[in-house]
C-alpha positions in Angstrom: -59.8 -21.3 29.6 -61.4 -18.1 31.1 -59.6 -14.9 30.4 -59.0 -12.7 33.8 -61.2 -10.1 35.0 -59.9 -6.5 33.4 -58.2 -4.1 35.4 -58.7 -0.6 36.2 -54.9 1.2 35.6 -52.9 4.0 35.2 -51.0 4.3 32.1 -47.9 6.5 31.7 -46.4 6.0 27.9 -43.5 7.9 27.0 -42.1 7.8 23.3 -38.8 9.6 22.5 -37.6 10.4 19.0 -33.4 10.4 18.2 -32.3 11.9 15.2 -28.8 12.6 15.6 -28.4 15.6 18.2 -32.4 16.6 18.1 -34.2 14.5 21.1 -38.1 14.9 21.3 -40.2 13.6 23.9 -43.6 12.9 24.2 -45.7 11.8 27.2 -49.3 10.4 28.2 -50.7 9.7 30.9 -54.8 8.0 30.8 -56.7 5.8 32.7 -57.1 2.0 30.9 -58.1 -1.6 31.6 -55.6 -4.4 31.6 -56.4 -8.1 31.3 -55.1 -11.2 30.0 -56.7 -13.2 27.6 -55.5 -16.8 26.3 -52.1 -15.7 27.3 -51.8 -12.5 25.8 -51.9 -9.6 28.2 -54.0 -6.6 26.8 -54.1 -3.2 27.8 -57.0 -0.7 26.4 -57.0 3.4 26.7 -58.7 6.1 25.1 -56.9 8.9 24.7 -57.9 12.7 23.7 -56.7 15.2 21.2 -56.3 18.6 21.3 -59.5 19.2 19.1 -61.5 16.7 22.0 -61.2 14.0 18.9 -60.5 10.4 20.4 -58.4 7.6 20.0 -58.8 4.1 21.5 -55.3 2.3 21.9 -55.1 -1.4 22.1 -51.5 -2.9 23.2 -51.3 -6.5 23.0 -48.6 -8.1 24.4 -46.6 -11.9 23.6 -43.2 -12.9 23.6 -40.9 -11.2 21.0 -44.3 -9.5 19.4 -45.8 -6.5 20.4 -48.8 -4.8 18.8 -50.5 -1.5 19.0 -53.8 -0.6 17.1 -55.2 2.8 17.4 -58.6 3.8 16.0 -60.6 7.1 16.1 -59.4 10.4 14.8 -56.5 8.1 13.5 -56.0 4.6 12.9 -53.1 2.8 12.4 -51.8 -1.2 13.4 -48.1 -1.4 14.3 -46.5 -4.1 14.8 -43.3 -4.7 16.7 -41.4 -8.1 15.9 -38.0 -8.6 17.4 -35.4 -8.4 14.9 -37.5 -8.0 12.0 -39.3 -5.0 9.7 -43.0 -4.3 9.5 -45.0 -1.9 7.6 -48.1 -0.1 8.5 -49.8 3.0 7.3 -51.1 5.8 9.9 -54.2 7.6 8.5 -54.9 10.7 10.3 -57.4 13.8 9.1 -54.5 15.2 6.6 -53.9 11.9 5.0 -51.8 8.9 5.0 -48.0 8.1 6.2 -46.4 5.1 5.2 -44.3 3.6 8.2 -41.5 1.0 8.3 -40.7 -0.1 11.7 -37.7 -2.5 12.2 -37.8 -3.6 16.3 -33.9 -3.8 18.2 -35.0 -4.6 21.4 -38.4 -5.7 23.6 -38.0 -5.5 27.2 -41.4 -6.3 29.2 -41.9 -7.0 32.9 -45.1 -8.2 33.7 -47.5 -7.1 36.2 -45.9 -7.5 39.6 -47.2 -6.0 42.6 -49.4 -4.2 40.4 -47.0 -2.7 38.3 -45.5 -3.7 34.7 -43.6 -2.0 32.8 -42.6 -2.8 28.6 -40.1 -0.8 26.5 -39.8 -1.2 22.7 -36.2 0.5 20.9 -37.0 0.7 17.5 -36.1 2.6 14.0 -38.8 4.2 12.4 -38.7 5.5 8.5 -41.6 7.8 7.8 -42.8 8.0 4.0 -39.1 6.7 2.7 -37.5 9.8 4.8 -34.0 8.4 6.8 -35.1 6.0 9.6 -34.6 7.8 13.2 -34.5 6.0 16.5 -37.4 5.5 18.5 -38.0 4.1 22.2 -41.5 3.5 23.7 -41.8 3.3 27.3 -45.0 2.1 28.9 -45.9 1.3 32.5 -49.0 0.6 34.2 -50.3 0.4 37.7 -53.1 -1.3 38.7 -55.5 0.4 40.7 -56.8 -0.3 43.8 -60.4 -2.4 43.0 -61.5 -3.2 47.0 
């Protein structure tokens, strides 16, 4: 089975952390590539950090399971499995952080008319501290490749 050709996409990623009354939002926009391989939807992009370091991110989407693998200046392989707890270690220049993720909801709308959306609602516990509510919202738009 052949995989689809890579499509260039504009990615918008927003993460929200809700901790009681406190709310923190982070947004990122990047250019990346989307392709389908053996029934998996795959998104790849690189983000530049403040110090010009780069982080390569690979998002693999399948039914009831999402995988986000980051490598470069930081590294981590976070998995979201609906209704389950997963663990990973986030490695960055200042040390390691143990992450426990409990996935409450995954909503994915595959590309339709060039637009796709992914939303993940989860609890995240860092180094055994109190878990906080997190929301990840990702959308990507295929660029016109004429």
